[in-house]
N, C-alpha and C positions, 0 to 999 in steps of 0.2 A: 497801282491801287494801294499796295502795302505801305509805300512811303507816304502817301497821302493820309492813310488811316492813322499813321503815327503822329500826325500833326493837324488833323482835320479842323480843329477849333480855330486855327488861324485863318482858314479860308471858307468856312461853311458854318452858317448859323443854324443850330438845331438845339432844342426845338424852336420853332417859329413862335416868338412871343405872342403874335396875334392869334395863334391857334390854341393857346393855353386857356384853361378855365380862368374866369375873372376872379373867382373866389374859391376858397378851400371847401371841399365837400363837408357836409355836416358829419361829425364823428371822426374826422381825419385831421391830421396836422401835416403841413407842408414839410417835405424832406429837404433840409438845407443843402444847397449845392446841386440839386436835381430838380430844376423847374418842371412842373407838371407831374411830379411824383409825390404821392401822399401816403402816409402810414395811418392805419386805423388805430384809434385810441379809445374807442367805446364799443361796447356790444360784443357779439360772438366772433367778430373778425379782428379782434385786437391783435396787432402785430403784422397784419397782412398789408401788402402794398397795393396801391391803386395807381396805375400808370396811365396818365391821360395824354402822353406825347404821341405824335403821329409817327409811327415806326415805318410807314411807307416812305418817309423822307429822312430816316435816320442815317447817320454816317456809318454805313456797313458795307462789307464786301458785296453783298447781294445788290444793294442799291447803287453803289458806285460802278459795279460791273455793267450796268445798263447805260452808262455814259460813254461817249466816244473818246478816243485818245486825246483829241484836241481839247476837249473840255477838262479832262483829267489833268492834262499838262498845264493848262492855265491855272487850275485850282492848286496844283502842286507848287508851281512857281510863285503864286501868291502866298501860299502858306510858308514857303521857305523864306521869302522876303520879310514877312511879318515876324517869323520866328527869329530870324537873324537880327532884326531891329530890337526885339525884346532882349535877346541874348547880349548884344552889345551894350544896351542900357544897363544891364544888371551885372555883367561879368567883364565887360571890355573886350577888346580884340585879342586874337592870337590863341584862343582856346581850341582844344581838340574838336569840340562840338562845332565851332565856326568852320574849321577846316573840313569837317565831314559834310556840313551844309553846302559849302562851296563846291565840293565834289559832286554832290547830288544835284545842285543847281546846274552845273556844267553838263551833266548827263541829261537832265530834263530838257535843257535848252536845245541840245543837239537832237533830241528825239524826233524822228520822222513819223508823224501821227498817222498819215495815210498807210505807210508800210506797217506800222504797229497794229492798226485795225485789221489790215489784210492778213498779217501773220496770225493774229488771234483767231480769226475765222478758220484758218487752215488747221491750227492746232486743235481747236474744239472739234472740228470735223474729223480729223485723223483719230482723235481719242474717243470719238462718239460721245462727246459731252454736250450738254445743253445747260446754259446758264438760266437761273430762275428769272 
């Protein structure tokens, strides 16, 4: 999950553009770079943020921990592939980042998802942890 969270935007679209307000609420301005987030520019709430994004689907540890290992593996491999493509376009090959991505890709490719899911259940049970 940690490796996926470091590059989620290559494999996961959030917020969903179809779930965002069609117009900016009255008295607010859209916050550039943060679709669905607005800042109040009038009245007693000036400076306060209004976040209309669906956080039940946000790229977070809480939400990704609900996915099984196979889905996480697929998302991670997709993110690595897309990140590598962008990296090569901008910096060319042979960078330390490219080498690190190849190591991560090799690890993810070899991951036994069924075993990973089974091991996760054991660890959570042994530590008496419950994921949200």
